[in-house]
N, C-alpha and C positions, 0 to 999 in steps of 0.2 A: 342332316339330310332335307333339303327344304321338298313340302309337299308341292304339287306342281298343278293349278286348278285350270279348268278351261270354262271360260266365260262366252256363251254363246247369246247374242242380245242384237239386235241392229239398232238399238239406242243409243249412240255416241256419246250421251252424259251419262248413262247407267256404264258403259264398259270404263268411262274414266273414273268416277269416283269409286266403284268397286273395286276396280283395279288399283287405286290410290291406296283405300282401305286395306286390301288384303295383302301388297307388299308392304306395308308399315307393319303387319303382322308375323311377315317373313315369310310369305308364300311366293310361289312364282307363278304368274300370270300369263296364259294365253289367250287371245282374244279371237272371236269370229260372229261376225256378223251377219252370216248366212249359214246355212245347213250343210252347204256344200263346203264351206271353208271349215267349218266343225269336223265334217268327214275326213279331210285332208290331213288336219293337225292331230284326229286321235289315231290315225294309221302313222303317222311320221313323227311324233311325240311320246314319250312316256309321261301319260296323265293319272292323277290320284282321284280327281272328283271333277265332276261336271256341274256347272250352273247354268240350268235353260232356262230362256225365257220361249213361250208357247207361239207369239206372234212374229215367226220368221218370214221374212219376205219370199223366198224360193219354195219354203215346206212350212206343212204346220209342224210346231214343236212335237205333240203329242206322236204323230208318225214316225219323226225322230227320234222319241224315247222307245218307242217299240222296236224301231231298226236297230238301235244300241242295244236293246236286249236280247237280242236275238243271237249277239256273240260275245256280249260284255257284262262284268259284275260290278262295274264301277259305281260308285256312290253317285246319285245324281237330283239334285236339289232344285226343285221347277220353282220358275219366278211366274207367277200368275195374277191378272187381273180378276179372275172368275173365281168370284167367292164363294159360290154354293157350294154346300156338303156334298150334292151327287158329282160336283165335278172333281172336288178333291177325292171322294173316292174313287172315281176314273182315272185320274192321276195315277193314285198309290195301286191300283189294279193293273194301270198300265206299265208300272216297274218303276216308278218315282220311290225314292227313298222319304224323301221328305219334301216340304212345299213352303215358301212365303209367298204370303199377296201383296201385289203392289197397291199402295206405295208402303215400303217395309224402312225399319230400322237397320242401320247399315251394324249395329251393335250386336242385334239379334241373327242377323246373317252370320256373322263370323262365329257367334257361341254357336249356331244349327252345323256351321262348317266343322268346327271343331269335333263336334260330338257325331259325326257322320265318320270324321276321318279317326277317332280315337279306337284303339281297340279295347274292344270287351274284356274286362278283366278275367272274367269266366271262361274264357275261351283260349287266353293266352298258352297255359301247360295242358290244355283239354286233352287227353287220349283217343284214338277212334273209339266208337262205341257200335256195337253190333247187336241188333235185336230186330228178331223176326223178319230176316232177308233184307235189314236196313244196316248197310254200314255206312256209318257218319265220320268222316276227318271234320272236324271242326277248324280246323286251323286253317285249312286249305279250303274252307266252305264248299264241300264234296260230298255229294251223297250216292251211294249205290243203291239202287233196288234189283234185288235177285242179280247182283253184279252186272248191272246195266248202269252207267253214270248217268245224274241228273244235275244240272245246274242249281245250285241254290244262290239265293243273295244273302248278304251279311246276317240280316236279319231271321230270316228263313233258318237257317244254321243254329242262330242263338237261340230261337225257339225251339227247336227239337234237342240243342243240348239240354236245355233246361228239362224238356220232357224226359228224355230217355237216359238221362242221368237218374231219374226217378222214377222208374217204371210203375205203372200202376198207382203212383202219388198226384194226389188233384195238386197243379199248380195254380192257382189263383190270378185272375186277370190282372192285378194290381200289381203282384210281382214280377210277372212278364214285361208288364208296361215299365216299370220302374227298370227292371234288367235292363231292357229291352233299348228302349228308347230315353229313360230317363225319369226323374223325379217331376219334371214339368209337364210329362205326359200320361201320368196317373190316371187321368180321366179320359185318356183318349180312346174307350173300346172298340172304337169303330177301327181303329190302327190293327187290332187283331183281330177282327172279323175278315178285313179284306186279305190279312197275312195268312190267315188259316185257310181262305177260299183257295188263295193261291197255291197253298202248300198241298193241298188236298190233291187239285189237279195234277201237279207234279208226281204225289205217289199213287195217281187213281184210286183215291181213298174216298168211298161214298159216305157224305154226312148222314144219312139214315142208317148205313149198316157199316159202321166204320171197322176198320181192321189196324188202323194205328191211333188217331187222334178223336180221343172221345170229347165232346162238348159237354162242361155241365152247364147248363143254361143261365147267363148271368152271375157265375160264379167263376169259373174258370177251364183249364183244360188238364186233360190227363191222358197218358202213353197207356195205350192198351197192353198188358203184359202176357195177357193170356186170349186164345181165342175168343171174340166177342159174340155173344148169343144173345143180349138185350136192349140193343140199342136198333 
C-alpha cells in the first residue's frame, strides 16, 4: 500500500520537484499551496504524513501545525528557512516530528520521510503496560492516566515504552536518541528535552518532584517504580 503524503507549500517549484521525487519513491502525493486547501484535503483524504512549509499566504504554518495537533497525531515534517536553534525548539514543542532547513537535499528529505513512516521495531509486538496509574497501549499510541485518555505522539509513546518496560532502570540519552530518532541523531539531546517537557505536561508530572519520569542530568531518564521522595 502506498503511503499518502500531503505537501503544503505555496512555492510551485517546491511542489513540483518534491512531488516528482516522492512519486519516484512510490509515494502518493497531494498538494496544497494554502492552509485552507490543506485542511480540505486532510478532511477528505487519507494522509499518512504532512510536509509543511511555514510561509503560507493565508495562515502562518506554525498556527496550522498547532491546529493540526489538536486533532491528529500525523507525522509532520516542517520545511523552514529559519535556522536558529530557538526556532527549531519552538517547532518541536509545537508538535513537529522533524524539520529541514531550506535549501535542503531531496535525498535527505526522502530519508527523513522514511524514518517518520517507519514503524519502530520495539513497538511492533509490544503489549500494553500498566504502572502507577498509567496504562500504555504502544501500538495505538494511547495512554490512560487514571483511566483518562491522553493523546501521545509516536515518539512520546516510544519514549514511555522504553522507560516503562524497565521501571527504575536508567535509560541513557544515547539509547533513547538512537532508538527513537536513529543513529544520525545520537547527539541531538535537545530533541529529548523538548519531548520530555511536552510529555510531562500531558502527564501532569512535576519536574521538581516527579512521579513518573526522573531526569538524571546529562545522562538519561528513568521511570520511577516507587513513590519518589528524593527529587
